[in-house]
C-alpha atoms as a printed R data frame, in Angstrom:
    type eleno elety resid chain resno       x       y       z
1   ATOM     1    CA   UNK     A     1 -13.846 -26.509 -14.088
2   ATOM     2    CA   UNK     A     2 -13.108 -22.813 -13.821
3   ATOM     3    CA   UNK     A     3  -9.599 -21.631 -13.092
4   ATOM     4    CA   UNK     A     4  -8.751 -17.883 -11.375
5   ATOM     5    CA   UNK     A     5  -5.705 -16.418 -12.233
6   ATOM     6    CA   UNK     A     6  -4.170 -13.407  -9.772
7   ATOM     7    CA   UNK     A     7  -1.488 -11.573 -10.345
8   ATOM     8    CA   UNK     A     8  -0.310  -7.620 -10.492
9   ATOM     9    CA   UNK     A     9   0.432  -7.414  -6.723
10  ATOM    10    CA   UNK     A    10   3.865  -5.876  -4.966
11  ATOM    11    CA   UNK     A    11   5.101  -3.875  -2.602
12  ATOM    12    CA   UNK     A    12   4.156  -0.273  -3.532
13  ATOM    13    CA   UNK     A    13   4.298   2.629  -0.981
14  ATOM    14    CA   UNK     A    14   1.623   5.090   0.685
15  ATOM    15    CA   UNK     A    15  -0.160   6.688  -1.892
16  ATOM    16    CA   UNK     A    16   0.407   5.220  -4.155
17  ATOM    17    CA   UNK     A    17  -1.160   2.835  -7.215
18  ATOM    18    CA   UNK     A    18  -1.803  -0.985  -8.197
19  ATOM    19    CA   UNK     A    19  -4.080  -2.439 -10.314
20  ATOM    20    CA   UNK     A    20  -4.410  -6.521  -9.919
21  ATOM    21    CA   UNK     A    21  -5.944  -8.877 -12.423
22  ATOM    22    CA   UNK     A    22  -8.019 -11.873 -12.010
23  ATOM    23    CA   UNK     A    23  -8.219 -13.924 -15.488
24  ATOM    24    CA   UNK     A    24 -10.260 -16.840 -15.848
25  ATOM    25    CA   UNK     A    25 -10.260 -19.661 -17.812
26  ATOM    26    CA   UNK     A    26 -12.055 -22.716 -18.210
27  ATOM    27    CA   UNK     A    27 -15.896 -23.294 -18.885
28  ATOM    28    CA   UNK     A    28 -16.882 -20.029 -17.968
29  ATOM    29    CA   UNK     A    29 -21.165 -18.460 -18.526
30  ATOM    30    CA   UNK     A    30 -21.536 -15.383 -18.683
31  ATOM    31    CA   UNK     A    31 -24.199 -15.238 -16.447
32  ATOM    32    CA   UNK     A    32 -21.804 -14.889 -13.513
33  ATOM    33    CA   UNK     A    33 -20.261 -12.715 -11.051
34  ATOM    34    CA   UNK     A    34 -17.235 -11.638  -9.549
35  ATOM    35    CA   UNK     A    35 -15.713 -10.194  -6.896
36  ATOM    36    CA   UNK     A    36 -12.069  -8.916  -4.862
37  ATOM    37    CA   UNK     A    37 -11.570 -10.328  -1.129
38  ATOM    38    CA   UNK     A    38  -8.569  -9.816   1.121
39  ATOM    39    CA   UNK     A    39  -7.003 -11.220   3.616
40  ATOM    40    CA   UNK     A    40  -4.470  -9.475   6.107
41  ATOM    41    CA   UNK     A    41  -2.210 -11.605   8.408
42  ATOM    42    CA   UNK     A    42  -4.009 -12.212  11.284
43  ATOM    43    CA   UNK     A    43  -7.620 -11.179  10.245
44  ATOM    44    CA   UNK     A    44 -10.507 -13.141   8.616
45  ATOM    45    CA   UNK     A    45 -10.641 -12.395   4.841
46  ATOM    46    CA   UNK     A    46 -13.390  -9.369   3.923
47  ATOM    47    CA   UNK     A    47 -14.756  -8.629   0.650
48  ATOM    48    CA   UNK     A    48 -13.244  -5.738  -0.672
49  ATOM    49    CA   UNK     A    49 -16.194  -5.656  -3.943
50  ATOM    50    CA   UNK     A    50 -18.733  -7.092  -5.529
51  ATOM    51    CA   UNK     A    51 -18.942  -7.317  -9.357
52  ATOM    52    CA   UNK     A    52 -22.734  -8.589 -10.691
53  ATOM    53    CA   UNK     A    53 -23.607  -9.226 -13.600
54  ATOM    54    CA   UNK     A    54 -26.059  -7.052 -14.360
55  ATOM    55    CA   UNK     A    55 -22.427  -4.936 -14.111
56  ATOM    56    CA   UNK     A    56 -23.301  -3.219 -10.451
57  ATOM    57    CA   UNK     A    57 -20.340  -3.506  -8.371
58  ATOM    58    CA   UNK     A    58 -20.524  -2.614  -4.770
59  ATOM    59    CA   UNK     A    59 -17.303  -1.021  -2.960
60  ATOM    60    CA   UNK     A    60 -16.635  -1.655   1.320
61  ATOM    61    CA   UNK     A    61 -16.688   1.607   2.793
62  ATOM    62    CA   UNK     A    62 -13.341   1.273   3.594
63  ATOM    63    CA   UNK     A    63 -12.378   0.875  -0.228
64  ATOM    64    CA   UNK     A    64 -14.602   3.594  -1.674
65  ATOM    65    CA   UNK     A    65 -13.475   6.468  -3.324
66  ATOM    66    CA   UNK     A    66  -9.888   4.495  -4.205
67  ATOM    67    CA   UNK     A    67 -10.613   1.078  -5.634
68  ATOM    68    CA   UNK     A    68 -12.113   1.051  -8.937
69  ATOM    69    CA   UNK     A    69 -13.630  -2.134 -10.709
70  ATOM    70    CA   UNK     A    70 -13.784  -3.200 -14.087
71  ATOM    71    CA   UNK     A    71 -14.064  -6.229 -16.310
72  ATOM    72    CA   UNK     A    72 -13.698  -7.170 -20.115
73  ATOM    73    CA   UNK     A    73 -16.544  -7.510 -22.625
74  ATOM    74    CA   UNK     A    74 -16.140 -11.320 -22.539
75  ATOM    75    CA   UNK     A    75 -16.889 -11.388 -19.032
76  ATOM    76    CA   UNK     A    76 -13.355 -13.041 -17.829
77  ATOM    77    CA   UNK     A    77 -11.586 -11.097 -16.748
78  ATOM    78    CA   UNK     A    78 -11.643  -8.347 -14.104
79  ATOM    79    CA   UNK     A    79  -9.462  -5.223 -12.928
80  ATOM    80    CA   UNK     A    80  -9.513  -3.851  -9.232
81  ATOM    81    CA   UNK     A    81  -7.297  -0.490 -10.253
82  ATOM    82    CA   UNK     A    82  -6.179   0.891  -6.588
83  ATOM    83    CA   UNK     A    83  -5.259   4.071  -5.946
84  ATOM    84    CA   UNK     A    84  -3.977   6.323  -3.416
85  ATOM    85    CA   UNK     A    85  -2.900   2.653  -0.958
86  ATOM    86    CA   UNK     A    86  -3.299   3.206   2.432
87  ATOM    87    CA   UNK     A    87  -0.909   0.662   4.996
88  ATOM    88    CA   UNK     A    88  -3.627  -1.112   6.031
89  ATOM    89    CA   UNK     A    89  -4.649  -1.814   2.660
90  ATOM    90    CA   UNK     A    90  -1.498  -4.650   2.577
91  ATOM    91    CA   UNK     A    91  -3.021  -7.903   2.689
92  ATOM    92    CA   UNK     A    92  -3.514 -10.617   0.311
93  ATOM    93    CA   UNK     A    93  -6.604 -10.416  -3.158
94  ATOM    94    CA   UNK     A    94  -8.181 -12.702  -4.053
95  ATOM    95    CA   UNK     A    95 -11.017 -13.115  -6.531
96  ATOM    96    CA   UNK     A    96 -13.619 -14.986  -6.854
97  ATOM    97    CA   UNK     A    97 -16.577 -16.013  -9.348
98  ATOM    98    CA   UNK     A    98 -20.172 -17.583  -9.067
99  ATOM    99    CA   UNK     A    99 -22.259 -18.883 -10.682
100 ATOM   100    CA   UNK     A   100 -26.157 -17.824 -10.488
101 ATOM   101    CA   UNK     A   101 -26.844 -21.355 -12.780
102 ATOM   102    CA   UNK     A   102 -24.790 -23.700 -10.838
103 ATOM   103    CA   UNK     A   103 -24.001 -22.320  -7.509
104 ATOM   104    CA   UNK     A   104 -20.923 -22.765  -7.729
105 ATOM   105    CA   UNK     A   105 -18.024 -20.413  -6.708
106 ATOM   106    CA   UNK     A   106 -13.834 -20.396  -7.736
107 ATOM   107    CA   UNK     A   107 -11.627 -19.309  -5.656
108 ATOM   108    CA   UNK     A   108  -8.085 -18.205  -7.125
109 ATOM   109    CA   UNK     A   109  -4.866 -18.579  -5.374
110 ATOM   110    CA   UNK     A   110  -4.199 -14.898  -4.322
111 ATOM   111    CA   UNK     A   111  -1.705 -11.785  -4.937
112 ATOM   112    CA   UNK     A   112   0.419 -10.117  -1.948
113 ATOM   113    CA   UNK     A   113  -0.179  -6.445  -1.619
114 ATOM   114    CA   UNK     A   114   2.393  -4.519   0.693
115 ATOM   115    CA   UNK     A   115   2.137  -1.354   1.015
116 ATOM   116    CA   UNK     A   116   4.892   0.600   3.107
117 ATOM   117    CA   UNK     A   117   4.139   3.764   5.130
């Protein structure tokens, strides 16, 4: 079993920054990818960024140039640095971990980011 816990959400003014963290614990294989998703009120969950096993990161167009994903060397913690936040970035942010061998995926419970105008 794997547990994911997101943290770092909060209320910020437009143009501000936040750094989210996603800490994984449990039985973790190093062959994994992690991703950030978000779900705004009344909208479907959408992919924000995916970081693959080879440390390649792909960003959604709406956040490219503003958000940056990083991971620790142990590959158990992922960060999302969010700069120049906009009201439309308001959402619950979730992290997901996917294991290439078992094909299993795990989700955190999310952290709320609110950007005021």
